[in-house]
N, C-alpha and C positions, 0 to 999 in steps of 0.2 A: 524220369522225374528227378530233378536235382534234390539232394537231401535238405536244402533250405526250404523246399516246398512241402515237406512232410507236415501233416497236421499236428498241432501241438497237443496231442492226446496225453492224458495222465500216464506217467511211467509207473508201472506197478511191478511187473515180473520180468526179470532179465536173465540173460545167460552170458557167460564170459566168451568173448570173441577170441578164439585161439586158432593159431595156424593149423594145428593138428585136427581141427574140426571144420576147416574151411569148406570142404566139399559137402559135408552134411548140412552146414549152416546155409549154404547157397540153395539147398533143396527144401529149406524150411517153408512150411505153409504160413501164409499171412495170419497174424493173430495168435499164433501159438505162444509167442512171447511178445512183450511190448517193446523191448529194447535189447541191444547188445552192448556189452561193456568191454573196452579194450584199454591197454596201456599205450598211450600215444607214442612213447619212445620206441615201441616195437613196430610202429607203422609209419612214422614220419619218414618221408622220402623213399618209401618202399614202392617199387614198381613191379613190372612183370605180372605174373599170374596172381600173386597175392595182392598187389596194389589194385588190380582190376577187380578182384573178388571183394575187397573192402569197399570200393566204389559201388559195386552192385548191391552189396548188403546195405549200404547207407542210403540207397534209393528206396529201400523197402522197410527199414527199421530205424528208429531213433538210435543214436549212438551216445553212450555215456563213457567217460574216461576215468581211469584209476591209475595214477602214475606210480612209478617204481623207483625213480632215480634222482629226484630233486634233492634228496638228503636234507630235509628241512632242519634236522637237528645237528647237522655237520658243522665243522669249524671253518672249512674253506668257504670263500665267497660263493654265493649262488651263481650257477652257470647261466648268465643272462642270454647268451646265444641260444642255449637250449630252451630257456623260458620263452624267447621270442618265437622259436619254432613251434613250441607248444601252443602259444596264443594263436598263431595262424591255423594250426590244426583244429583247435577248438572252434574257431570261427568258421572254418571251411565246412565242418560237419555239424554246425549248429548244436554243439554239445551244451546241454542244460546243466548237467551235473558233472563236476570235475573234482576229484579227490586225490589225496596223497597220504602217505603214511606218517604217523607221528613217531619218527625214528630218524636215524641217520644210516647212510649206506656207503660212505666214502671216507677215505683217509689216504691222501696221495694216490688216488685212484679208486675205482669202484670195488666194494667188498663183496658184491653179489649176495648180500644178505641184509635183512632189516634189523639193525642193532638198537636195543633199548636205550633210552635216555635216562640219566639219573633223575630221580624225582625230587628236585630241589627248586628253590625260588630262582636261583641263577639260571637253571635250565629253562624254567618257564619264561623268563624274560628273553633269553637267547632265542628259543625256537619261536616264540610269539612274534618277535621283531622280524624274523625271516619269513614267517607266514604273512605278516602285513606287507612285507616287500613283494612277495609273490602276488598277493591280491592286487596291489597297486599296479604291478607290471602287467598283469593279465586283464585288469579292469573288471574284475568279478570277485565275488566271494568264492572261497573254496571250502571243501570239507576235509578234515583230517581223520584218519582211521586209527582206532585203538589196535595196537599190534599184539601178537602173542610173544611172550618172552619167557626165558627159562632161568636166567640169572640176572638179577638187577644190579647195576653198577653201584648205586647208592640210593637209599630211600629215606629222605628227611620228611616225606609225606606219603600218603597212600597213593596208589595208582589212580583211584577215583578223584582224589583231591588234585592230583597233578593234571589230569585231563580237564577237570572243571576250570582250573586256574588258566591253562593254556587257552581254552575256548573264550574265556572272559578277556584275557589280556590281548589276544589276537583279534577278537571279534570275528571268529570264523565258525563254521559249522562242523558237525560230527557225522562221519560215516560209521555207523555202528556195526562192527563185525561180531555177530552173535556167537559164532563158533569160537572166536578169540576170547570172548568173555567166559565161555564155558571152560575152555582149556586153561586160562589163567586162574580161574576160580579153583579148579581142581589142583593145579600145580602150586598155587601160592596160599591156599587155605582161606579163601573168603567165600561169601555167599553170592552166587551169581545174580539171584533176583534182587538182593539188596543193592548190588552194584548198579543194576538197571534203574532201580528206584531212585538212586542218587544222581543220575544223569539229568541235565536240564532238558526238559521236553522240547523246547523251542529250537534247540541246536541240532537235533537229529533230522537229517534230510535224506538219509538212505541207509540201507542195511546190506550185509553180506551173510550168506550161510555157506558152509563148506563142510567137508569131511575131515576127520582127524584119526590118528592112530593111538590106540590104547596100549601104551607101554606097560603101565601099572595103574592101580587104582588112584595113585597120587601123581602120576606122570602121563600126561596126554601130549601128543606131538601134532601140531597143526601142519597137515600135509597137503591139503587140497587134492588128494589122490584117491579118495574113497567117497562112498555115499554119505550123505548127512545122517548122523546118528539120531536115534529117537529122543535122547536127552536134549539135543540141540533144537530139534523141532519143537519140543515143549517150551524151551526157553524163547524161541522165536515167537511163539504164540503170546507169551508174556510181554515180549517187546512190542508186538503189534498192539496189544491191549493198552500199553502205556503211551506209545509214541504215534499211534495211528498207522494207517497203511502208507508206508514209505517205499520208494523204489528199491527193490530187493533183487540182488544178483546171486545166482547159484555159481559158485566158483569151482572149477575143476581144471587143474593145470596139467595133469598127466594121468596115465592109467585109465584112458578113456573107455567107458563102456559103450554099448550101442546107444545111438542118439535117443532111441525110445526111452531108455532108462533115465537119461538126463531130463528129457521132457516130462517124465513122470514126476521128477523132483520139482521142476518148475511149476507143474500143475499143482503140486502140493503147496508150494509157496502161495499160489493164488487161492487155494482152498483155505489156508490159514488166514489170509488177508480178508477174504469174504466172511469168514466166521467171526472176525472181530467186529464186523458191522461198521468199520471205519471207512473213510474216504481217502483216496490217493491224494497226496500233497505234492507229487513230483511235477 
């Protein structure tokens, strides 16, 4: 069955589609997760065994996309060729949810990291204009993700006010990374639940949960290389209570445990979602 023929069931619980997990994902039983999420730039024009594996997975699971390299906050012009490739990829796999990072990742070449933007009115106008350009080129709304950051270049406003201003100016959606909220709250001294309470409910269309490393009580490092911690699960429950059941992906990028451990975490996502009594909006 071609992926365009997949039934449009609500997206609730998802797992990151990583090449290191390909063999295990191909053996997944139907219904264990609702969808898989991939970075399109890691799969565009990929052939061979990996390309075949992606095609097979797309026949069985809905695909969501979370980009890594658009550099929405960058100073160089947007890569329109890459945008066109992304548009075709999204259409081919009937992707309903596409997101990118509220950051920049290029400066005369890719930096291979997600760099924070200054929290200023000028930065709001700059990144919002680029988000609008992306949405116009793709012919769809996109979501931007709140990133983790450790040193802020300049803060004329709070992180919360900056995100709210970008969402309003760009008229885009938010992919809420719950682990990033927890990490930033610890590292920068704000209340995570108050941050969630300040976000506009109507803008949140998806969520991420992931593991982090405890360097110190006031220094957490977002790694995506460990199990989700209990404090993040608790914050995720708060997020579900506020924003309803949104498509939620378990992110794991390395240090892979047995697949059964990852599925235990995706099952916990579903348990939290059901406990809120909400309905999926995906």
